[in-house]
C-alpha positions, 0 to 999 in steps of 0.5 A: 394758741400754742400747740404743744407744752412738755414741761418739768422733764429731765431734757436731754438735748441730743447735743451731748451736754449735760441734761437739766429740768425744764420745758419745750413749747412746740407750735406748727411741728416747730421747737419755739422754745427750750427753757429752764424756767416756766413757760407762760402762754396759752396751749391745746395740750400740755404734757407733765413730764415730771419724773420723765426723760424728754429727749429728741426722737431716735434717728436710726440712718441704717433700715431696710424698710424700703416698702413699708410705705407700701404696707400696712401702717397700723402697728407704727412698728418704728415709732413705737420704738421711739424712732421718728426718722428711719434711713433706708436703702442701705448696704446697695440694696434699694427698690429702685431704681429698676429696669424692665429686663432685670427686674426679676433678678433685683427681687430675688436679690433683695427679696431676704433683705427688704422683702418681696418688691412689688410689681408695680415698682418694674422699671421705676425710677426714683421719682416716681417711687418717692412720689408714690411712697409720699402718697402714703399714710407714715407715722414717722419720717422716712428718707432714701439712700440710692443702693449701688447695687440696685444701679448697677443691676438695672443697666448691667443685671449680675454680668461680671464683666468690667462696665463699658462707657456707656454702662458706666455713663448709666450708672451715674446717671441714674445715681446723679438723678436719684440724688437730684430727687432727694435722696440722700447720699449713695450706699454701697454692698461690696460684700454682695453680688454683683456690687464686688465686680466692681473695679476701684476706678469704677467705683471712684467714678461713681462716688465722686458724684455724691461728693460733688453733690455733698451727699454721704456715701455709706460702704457695707465693706468688702470683707468683714473678716479676714478680709476686714483691714483691707476693705476699711483700706479700701473705703478710706482710699476712695474717700482720699481720692474721691473727696467727700463723706464717706460712712462705714456701715455697722464695723465688726470682726466676723469670724473667730480667728479675727477677735480681739485684733482686727478690730482694734487695728480697723479703729486705728486705721478709721482715726488716723485717717480721720486726723489726716482730714479724710471725711470717714466715719462708723456705726455699729449695732449693739449686738453679737450677731449679724443678719444678712441671707444665706446666699452670703455665705457662698462664694460671690462668684457662683451668683454671676447671673443672678440667683438662678445661676446660683442654684444652678451651680448647686444642683450640679455635683462636680460643684458641690463637692468642691463647694463642700471642701471649700466652705470649710477653710479660709479662701484667698479670693473671698471671705469666709466668714462660716469658716472659723464660726462653724455652722452651728452660729447660723440660724434660719429665720425666715423665708421658705423654709417655717419649719426649719425658722429659729434652728440652726444649719449644724442642727438641721444637717444632724437631723438629715445625716449630712455635712452641714455644707450639703445641708446649706446648699440643699435648703437653698434649693428648696427654698429657691434662695430666699433664706434670711439668717441670724449669724452669731460671728463677733464677740461681745469685747469687740462690739463693745469696743466700737460701741464706746468709741466717741465717734461711733454712731448706733444703728439697727440695721433692721431686715424686714424680710417677710415671715419668720423670726427677725433679728431682736436688733429690729425692735430692741435696738436703741432701748438697748443701747440705752438700758444696758450700756448707757451708764457706761457712755453716759446717758447724754452720749448714748442719746447723742449716738441716735439722735444729732449725731447720726443727723449731722453726718447724714445731713438732716440738720433739722432734727437730732436735737431739741433746740428752738426752730427745730422739728418737733421729733420727740421722745419721752420715756420713763428711764427707770423702767425703759427696758429692751423686751426683744430677745432671739426667740421672741424678738417681736416685742417692744420696749417697756417705758416709752410714754409719748412719742412726738412726730412733727410736732403732733403726738404720734404714739402714747403709752404704746399706741400709735394714733390713728393720724399719720405724721411721718414725712418723706424727706428729700434731700435738696440743692447742692447742700454747701453746708451740708458737707457734714461735719466729721461727728 
């Protein structure tokens, strides 16, 4: 008696190979047979997928749901979108490791990105965090990167001075132990304070550790506007010096002045490096607006010492006057993303400013009778810096150029800040990819970008394909009615057309209703992973 048979479905197996009508047999959490012929045997449940598409469960390697295991799991947010595996700890942000001394700095830093880190994580390392998460009910599978920003904060807070030998050894020790405990790799957030205080030499020493262990290094690069090309070059140089696996997160050209030219040059640099054998890759989300924290639009130097120091600077009339002028133009020593896009592109979406959710900084400034720069500073002060934003800083042509690139992977970059109105990418990224861009990409290639391609890159070698022996994570959907319904105005809206989601061989969601049982797992990377050097996708 086998557990589950899915028959008569149009199978897109995640490899990019042509779709075919066939059957998938599942038992004990694994795919035991895939066939174009009818399969014989006794099954506890049979699903007739005639007229439906059967694909591997979607794999999102870039979310910020680090704290999801410690929140209510009833809604099954991810599996209702077909996401059966998500990887957190991106852009240098992770909830652990944390230190007693600098825990409050970490909370302030991470709050607009992942929500409020609970106090019981204070002073916690990766081992205890994984053990705690593993005891929680999970609808889908969850894995983690360790954030380089969290590592630095745990050791040095927001001090901008060069790392001492002792401090660097402490960071490397925390990183090594996190990887040994099962983190999938290291994430860099070089645009963010305090990570942008690192020198290249310090970064190279840190990044050699995951390289030696066969783990990935992902990077939110230092600049995505006028500093894009220099920032891409920095990652390629790190990959050349350190060896190992490098991956550029959410590749984009932000700011109107950088549209149409910079992204083509960045892609050319990456492809040239790949042709030289440098193991570097990249991903993209299918939207022209990003989402981050309002504090990222201010000069990084003001964040030295943490959020409280930034707010202290914003109360100083002398600093405010200088900063107002600085925010109006491009800068040589930091990437002023708002200079060429304007404050009309910056929308408040949560935090402690409920009356302004859904409104732009420019609109609020007009209402208040002040400049948008002054308004942004006041909003920071009024809300203690906890303001997530949606930032319309990219153009459609550039986004599509990355999306249609044969080497790109597709992600959501979903933020989990509390309250407010989130970016629609949190709920609609993968449905948007297939329903809006699938025809031009080709269905098989579109699905590959969110299944086997991210799985292979990250070293999830048991997931992402419909093949015998693979973990049985599957999505069954009605392609004719499959559609993204999340909008900027109403983002909390799930895709239409998903019929069944299977997680580890069990039906976890049926017709948009998650099971009362929980079948997800905490995924941990193990061993030195000789075969897990993640061939270039």
